[in-house]
N, C-alpha and C positions, 0 to 999 in steps of 0.2 A: 711194338705199338706204332701204328701209322702216324700218330701225332708227332712222335719223335722224328720220323722221316720227314714229315712236313716242316718241322722246325729246322732240321738240318738243311733242307733245300732252301728255305727262306734265308737262313744264315749265309749260305753260299751266294745267293742273289744279292744280299746286302753287301757282302765282301766284294763281289764283282762291281757293284755300283760305286762303292767307295774307291776301288782301284781305278775305275774309269775316270772318276772325278779328279783323283790325285794325278793320274797320268795327263789329263788335259791341262791341269794347272802347271805341271812341270814341263810338259812338251807341247805347249800351246802352238808354237810355230810349226812343229811337225804335223800336228793334227790339222792345222789350217792348210798346210801344203797337201796333205792327204785329201782333204775336202776339195781343194782346188783341182788336183789331178783327177779326182773322180768326176767332178763336174765337167772338166775339159774333155774327158773321154766321151761325154755325151755328144760333143761336136764332131766326133769321128764319123758319124752317120748323118745322112740328110734327114730332115724332119719327117718326110713322108715314109721313111724306112722303119719308123718306130710303130709299135702296136698302138691301138686306140687308147689303151690304158696309159701307156708311156706318154703318148701325145697329150692326154688330159693332164698328167702330172706336169709336163713341161709347160703347157698352157697356163695352168694355175700358178706356177712359179713365175712365169713371165708377166702375167697380169698383176700378180700381187706385188712384185718387186719393181714393176715398171721397167723392164729390160727386155732385150731380144738376143737370143742365142747365148752361148756360154763364153766363147773367146772374143768374138767380134760379131757385130750385127750383120756382117756379110756371110756368116757361116750357113745360114739357112737360105736355100734357093729352091723353090720360091719361099718367101717369108710366110709363116703361119699367121692366121688372123690375130693371134694373141700378141703379135709384135705391133699391131696397129694401135695408134693413139690419137687423141685430140690434139691438133696443132697448138692449141692455146696452153697446153701444159708444159712444164719444164722438162728438159731432156727429150722432147719430141720435136722432130725436124720434118720438113717437107721431104717426101710426100706422105707424112703421117705415120712414122714408126719410131720406136724408141732408139736412142743413140747409145745407151749403156748396154754393156754385156752383163750377163747374169752372175758370173762367177764372183766378181768383187762385191756384187750386191748381196749374195748369199753369205759370204764371209763377214761383211759389214753387219748384216742382220743378226748373225750369231753373236758377234762381238757386242752389239748394242743390247741384246737380250740375254746375255749370259747369266745375269743374276736371276732372271725369271726362270730360265732353264735349270739353273742350279737349285732354285727354290722348289721347283716341281720335283726334282730328283730327291731333295731332302724330304719333302712331304711323302713321296713314295717309300723312301727308306724308313721314315717314321711309322708308316702303316705296316711295313714288313716287320719292323722290330716289335710292334704291338702284337702282330700275329705270332711271332716267335714266343713272346712272353705268355700270351694267352694259351697257345698250344702246349707249352711246358706246364702251365698251371693245370690245364685240363687233364693232361697225361698223369700228373701227380695225383689229381683227385680221382681219376679212374683207378690208378694203382691202389690208393688207400681204400677205396670202396670195394675193390676186388679182394683185398686182404681181410677186410672186415667180414665179407661174406664167407670166405673159406674157413 
């Protein structure tokens, strides 16, 4: 029955989701180091060497977190437009670019919003568990109805 296969796959996804959550709780510092290393690797290339999609992602990150580059604001040469800011804002210096690098901002964002991220994960897990229960119920109903027909 394909419904059983579906339930098994959903069960595996729920188990992986729980494992990732537990791993983050236990190894929070290692996960943050992994995130930091991954973000720092973005600074290995100049901004202009990235594809337009990658540049759009970096621009969104820099504008949303009010930061410039990953390690240091001197990483990008020339600086992308997303590093520019209004001088009247905090963390914005003359000649109008952000003074903060993005790596600590991303880690801080994750730490500030970890309960929201966890809540969304729990909600997805709940939907998956409901899918498992409903597919098992439906599979049982299909088996009962096929037994009655035979």
